[in-house]
C-alpha positions in Angstrom: -8.1 13.1 -5.4 -5.9 12.1 -8.3 -2.5 13.7 -8.2 -0.8 11.2 -10.5 2.2 12.8 -12.2 1.7 16.2 -10.5 3.7 15.7 -7.3 7.2 14.7 -6.2 7.6 11.6 -4.0 8.1 13.9 -1.0 4.9 15.9 -1.8 3.0 12.7 -2.3 4.1 11.4 1.1 3.0 14.7 2.6 -0.4 14.4 1.0 -0.8 10.9 2.2 0.1 12.0 5.8 -2.6 14.6 5.7 -5.2 12.3 4.2 -8.2 10.9 6.1 -7.6 7.5 4.5 -5.5 5.8 1.8 -6.3 2.9 -0.5 -3.5 1.3 -2.5 -1.7 -1.8 -3.6 1.5 -3.4 -2.3 3.8 -0.7 -3.7 5.8 2.4 -2.9 3.2 4.9 -1.8 1.7 2.4 0.6 4.9 2.4 2.7 4.7 6.1 3.7 1.0 5.7 4.4 1.8 2.9 6.9 4.8 4.8 8.3 2.7 7.9 9.2 -0.2 5.7 10.3 -2.7 7.0 7.8 -5.7 4.6 8.0 -5.1 2.4 5.0 -6.6 -0.5 3.0 -4.0 -2.3 0.9 -4.8 -4.8 -1.8 -2.5 -7.8 -2.3 -2.6 -10.1 -5.3 -0.1 -12.9 -5.6 2.3 -11.3 -3.1 2.2 -12.3 0.5 1.5 -10.1 3.5 3.8 -12.4 5.5 6.8 -11.1 3.5 5.6 -7.6 2.5 3.7 -6.4 5.6 1.7 -4.6 6.7 3.1 -4.2 10.1 1.1 -1.2 11.4 -2.3 -1.4 13.1 -3.6 1.4 10.9 -3.4 -0.9 7.9 -6.0 -3.4 6.7 -4.7 -5.9 4.1 -7.1 -7.6 1.6 -5.7 -10.5 -0.3 -6.8 -12.2 -3.5 -7.3 -15.9 -3.5 -5.1 -16.7 -6.5 -3.8 -20.2 -7.2 -0.1 -19.3 -7.1 -0.3 -17.3 -3.8 2.1 -16.6 -2.3 4.3 -16.2 -5.4 6.5 -13.5 -6.7 7.2 -14.5 -10.3 8.0 -12.0 -13.0 8.3 -12.9 -16.7 
């Protein structure tokens, strides 16, 4: 289901809470998914799960093997 741009943040969180599963990246919508314990798979690039979670058992984190990991550098 693609609801990009058609919901408010509160509506999006409600949809995530009702979902059977959630797939996302280390960003805003992933936090409510973890908070309401929706089974989730989160994709991490150069960020680190040590600093950015996940801290719920309902979340599986997959990390990319990139040379600078863990780095958070923005141009």
